[in-house]
N, C-alpha and C positions, 0 to 999 in steps of 0.2 A: 608427146604430153604439152595441151596447154597454158601455159599459166600465165595468170593477169600479170600486165603491167602496173609498173606502181612510183609512184613520184618520190623521192627521196623522202626515206621514213615514212612512210605510210602500211609498209610490208610489218610493221610493228603492230603484234597483240592485240595492245593494250587499244582503250577506243580517247583516251585523254592524249591531249596534242598542249602544246604553251603558243602563242607567239611572243616574238621576242620584238626589242629593240631592234631598229636598223642602226641604231650612230650614239654618240654619248647626248645630253642634252634632257631638254625640262619635258614631260609627258604635258599633253593636252587633250585629253579626248574631243571629238569632235562635239558640237554643240548640239547636230541635227541627233543624233542616237543618246539613246537612254543607255546602252548599254548591260540591258538587265539580263541579270540570267536569266534563261532559256529563248533570249534573242537565237533567233537563225543568222548563221552568216554565210555568206558566200565565199568563196573561194578567192582572194584579192582585195575581198570589202576593207574597206581606210575603217578602223575603230578610233583613230587620233592621228596626233602627230609627237615627233619630238622636235622644240625649238632645239636650236646652235645658235651661235654668233653669225645673223643673216641669214639663216637658212632652215626652213621647216619642211622637216624629213615625213612620208606619211608610214603610219606604221599601220601595215597590211597581212591583212589574217592567211595562211599559205595554205589555209584546209578550210572547207566548208563542213560546217556543226553546229551544235547547239553552246551558246556561251553560256559559261559554267559559275564565269566569278571573274570578274577585274582583279589583278593583280596589282596594280600602279595605281598611286595614286594622282589624280588632280596637281600638277604644280609638281610633282615629285622627279629630284636629278635624279636618271639613269643613266646606265653607263653602255656602252651595246654587247647585245647578247640578254640583255637582263630582259625575264618574262615580264610581259604586261596585261596578259589574260590567258581562262583556261578555258581548255575548249573539250565538248565530248566529239567526236567524229562519228562513233554506231550507233 
């Protein structure tokens, strides 16, 4: 029996996923992207950065899919693992 290979978290039956903050800091969306609902995101595509003391860590989508909405606001202080955006992958 050939079962498809899935990335971690991809074997879920729910078509929604969240993009989470990779670290603690202040969220800044990318200026080059509107991050509007309905936008298509590619796996690994950055949607913003989390700025900490002397650092700027990109927030990347681990999944390809349609952006349902942003959950973090520009300038919002985030903790590691906090949801930033919501995607529909199916």
